C-alpha positions in Angstrom: 127.3 161.6 69.6 127.7 160.4 66.0 126.8 156.9 64.9 130.5 156.0 64.8 131.0 157.2 68.4 128.1 155.0 69.5 129.6 152.0 67.7 133.1 152.6 69.2 131.6 153.0 72.7 129.7 149.7 72.2 132.7 147.9 70.9 134.8 149.2 73.7 132.3 148.0 76.2 132.5 144.5 74.6 136.3 144.1 74.4 136.9 145.2 77.9 135.3 142.0 78.9 137.8 139.9 76.9 141.4 139.0 77.6 143.8 141.8 76.7 145.6 139.8 74.0 142.3 139.4 72.1 140.9 142.9 72.4 142.5 144.5 69.4 141.7 141.7 67.0 138.1 141.3 68.2 137.6 145.1 68.3 138.6 145.6 64.7 136.5 142.7 63.6 133.4 143.7 65.5 133.6 147.3 64.5 133.9 146.4 60.9 130.9 144.1 61.2 128.7 146.7 62.9 129.7 149.3 60.4 128.6 147.1 57.5 125.3 146.4 59.3 124.8 150.1 59.8 125.4 150.8 56.2 122.5 148.6 55.3 120.1 150.6 57.5 117.9 153.3 55.9 119.5 156.8 55.7 118.0 160.2 55.7 118.3 162.7 52.9 121.7 163.8 54.1 123.0 160.2 54.2 123.0 159.9 58.0 121.5 157.3 60.2 119.2 158.3 63.1 120.4 157.7 66.6 117.4 155.6 67.4 118.2 153.3 64.5 121.7 152.8 65.7 120.6 152.0 69.3 117.9 149.6 67.9 120.5 147.8 65.9 122.8 147.4 68.8 119.9 146.2 71.1 119.0 143.5 68.5 122.7 142.5 68.2 122.9 141.9 72.0 124.2 143.4 75.2 128.0 143.8 75.4 128.1 140.9 77.9 126.3 138.6 75.5 128.5 139.6 72.6 131.6 139.1 74.6 130.5 135.6 75.6 130.4 134.7 71.9 134.1 135.4 71.5 135.1 133.6 74.7 136.1 130.0 74.6 133.7 127.7 76.7 134.9 127.3 80.2 135.0 124.2 82.3 131.6 122.4 82.3 130.7 121.4 85.8 127.4 119.6 85.0 127.1 118.2 81.5 123.8 119.1 79.8 122.6 115.5 79.6 123.0 115.2 83.4 121.3 118.5 84.4 117.8 117.1 84.8 119.0 114.2 87.0 121.1 116.6 89.0 118.2 118.9 89.7 115.8 116.1 90.6 118.3 114.5 92.9 119.0 117.8 94.6 115.3 118.6 95.1 114.4 115.2 96.4 117.3 115.2 98.8 116.3 118.6 100.2 112.6 117.6 100.2 113.3 114.5 102.2 115.3 116.4 104.8 112.5 119.0 105.1 109.9 116.2 105.5 111.9 114.7 108.3 112.4 118.0 110.1 109.2 119.9 109.5 107.3 117.8 112.1 109.3 119.8 114.7 107.3 122.9 113.7 104.0 121.1 114.5 105.5 119.9 117.8 106.0 123.5 118.9 109.2 124.8 117.3 108.8 128.1 115.6 109.2 128.4 111.8 112.1 130.7 112.2 113.9 128.2 114.5 113.2 125.4 112.0 114.4 127.5 109.0 117.7 128.4 110.6 118.3 124.8 111.6 116.8 122.0 109.5 115.5 124.3 106.8 118.7 126.0 105.7 120.7 123.0 106.9 119.1 120.8 104.2 120.9 122.9 101.6 124.1 121.0 102.4 123.0 118.3 100.0 123.0 120.4 96.8 126.3 121.9 97.9 127.8 118.4 98.4 126.5 117.4 95.0 128.0 120.5 93.4 131.4 119.8 94.9 131.2 116.2 93.7 130.3 117.4 90.2 133.2 119.9 90.3 135.6 117.1 91.3 134.2 114.9 88.5 134.6 117.8 86.0 138.2 118.2 87.0 138.8 114.4 86.4 137.1 114.5 83.1 139.2 117.4 81.9 142.2 115.1 82.5 140.6 112.3 80.6 140.2 110.0 83.7 136.5 109.5 83.5 136.2 109.1 79.7 134.0 106.2 78.6 134.4 104.4 75.4 131.2 104.0 73.5 130.1 100.5 72.5 127.0 99.7 70.5 124.4 97.7 72.3 120.8 96.6 71.7 118.4 98.5 73.8 115.4 96.3 74.8 113.3 98.0 77.5 111.1 94.9 77.9 114.0 92.5 78.7 114.5 91.7 82.4 117.9 91.3 84.0 117.4 88.3 86.2 119.9 89.1 89.0 118.6 92.7 89.7 115.0 91.4 89.4 115.6 88.6 92.0 117.4 91.1 94.3 114.4 93.5 94.0 111.9 90.7 94.8 114.0 89.7 97.9 114.1 93.4 99.0 110.3 93.7 98.5 109.6 90.6 100.5 111.9 91.7 103.3 110.2 95.1 103.5 106.7 93.7 103.4 107.6 91.2 106.2 109.0 93.9 108.4 106.1 96.3 107.9 103.5 93.6 108.5 105.4 92.5 111.6 106.0 96.0 113.0 102.7 96.3 114.9 103.7 93.2 116.9 107.4 94.0 117.0 107.0 97.6 118.4 105.6 96.7 121.8 108.6 94.5 122.5 111.2 97.2 121.6 113.2 98.8 124.4 112.8 102.3 125.8 110.3 104.8 124.4 110.1 103.0 121.0 106.8 101.1 121.8 105.1 104.5 122.5 106.8 106.2 119.5 106.0 103.4 117.0 102.5 102.6 118.3 100.0 102.5 115.3 96.6 104.1 115.5 94.0 101.4 116.0 91.6 102.7 113.3 94.5 102.8 110.8 95.3 99.1 111.5 91.7 98.1 111.3 90.5 100.1 108.2 93.3 101.5 106.0 96.3 99.3 106.6 94.9 95.9 105.4 94.3 97.1 101.9 98.0 97.3 101.2 98.4 93.5 101.5 96.5 92.6 98.3 98.4 95.3 96.5 101.8 94.0 97.7 100.8 90.5 96.9 99.6 91.4 93.4 102.8 93.4 92.7 105.0 90.5 93.9 103.1 88.0 91.8 103.3 90.3 88.8 107.1 90.5 89.1 107.4 86.7 89.5 105.4 86.3 86.3 107.7 88.8 84.5 110.8 87.1 85.9 109.6 83.7 84.8 109.1 84.9 81.2 112.2 87.0 81.1 110.5 90.1 79.7 107.6 92.5 80.1 104.6 92.2 77.8 101.9 94.7 77.0 99.5 93.1 79.5 102.0 93.0 82.4 103.0 96.6 81.7 99.3 97.7 82.0 98.9 95.7 85.2 102.1 97.4 86.5 100.7 100.9 85.7 97.4 100.0 87.3 99.2 98.8 90.5 101.2 102.0 90.7 98.1 104.1 90.4 96.4 102.0 93.1 99.4 102.5 95.4 99.2 106.3 94.9 95.5 106.3 95.7 96.0 104.1 98.8 99.0 106.2 100.2 97.0 109.4 99.6 94.1 107.9 101.6 96.6 107.0 104.4 97.8 110.6 104.5 94.4 112.2 104.4 92.3 109.6 106.2 93.5 110.2 109.7 96.5 109.4 112.0 98.8 106.6 111.2 100.7 106.6 114.4 99.5 107.6 117.9 102.5 109.9 118.5 101.9 113.2 116.7 105.6 113.7 115.9 105.9 110.2 114.4 102.7 110.6 112.5 103.8 113.8 110.9 107.2 112.3 110.0 105.6 109.2 108.5 103.1 111.3 106.4 106.0 113.5 105.1 107.9 110.3 104.1 104.7 109.0 102.3 104.4 112.2 100.4 108.0 111.6 99.1 107.1 108.0 98.3 104.1 109.2 96.2 106.4 111.6 94.4 108.9 108.9 93.6 106.1 106.5 92.3 104.7 109.3 90.1 108.2 110.1 88.8 108.9 106.4 88.1 105.5 106.0 86.4 106.1 109.0 84.2 109.5 107.6 83.2 108.1 104.2 82.4 105.4 105.8 80.2 108.0 108.0 78.5 110.1 105.0 77.6 107.1 103.3 76.0 107.0 105.9 73.3 107.6 104.6 69.8 111.3 104.4 69.0 112.8 105.9 65.9 113.5 103.4 63.1 116.2 103.6 60.4 115.0 104.6 56.9 113.9 101.6 55.0 113.5 99.5 58.1 110.9 96.8 57.8 109.1 95.8 61.0 
């Protein structure tokens, strides 16, 4: 084949991926561009270009599918680029949580194959549900229904919103009260719940009490921040140290022996704690990321 035959075959492979009404115009434009590029290539004594040079030029230019995508208008965006990371993390955490809750069935005697074709694959409903919601949101955005007007605002990561902060303190207090009371509440519960929720005595005696000073210190820290209305460098450091201490303690809970007497409950609780550690690590990384120096406008005086 001559060099022109190779170019025409390449252009034909590109335009067949385009709508019919655009093929002629794009074909003429692309063939002219490639011919000019070929003319700039070194020629032999007879003024011809070697086949290897033609193929090398086309490989550098891109595959026909890649070139055709350059001429196509962008289609409907299902997940905006700025939301991709949050979408992926939410999907992975949702699947991981469901696996953590169903994997203990394998340790209780269910085969891995049975688990995979029930809870394993079944957990993938969550990314599918998220994708369908993103598709619906994309359709609404294309009609202008979810368009948000931008308004300038001052971003102050150290400022504390009092209502959410108070709500968080109430939630923390309620959770701590429930967890501390659970060893005494469980025996009074009906049916098999006392046996299912029975704590391991060694856990209650050795590992569990250490969470109380951590909870109290975290609660006191948030009260101080709430009273001042903003975070300071010192309170930020204490907050990071508390998060690291929680990670270490929960890791000891997982690896230091049983938490519950019932094996199935124990495995489920440890799987949930693994997710809690992952969430704490993620939140800690995000907080440290936000503490990076912010960009300042040129000529700004601190």
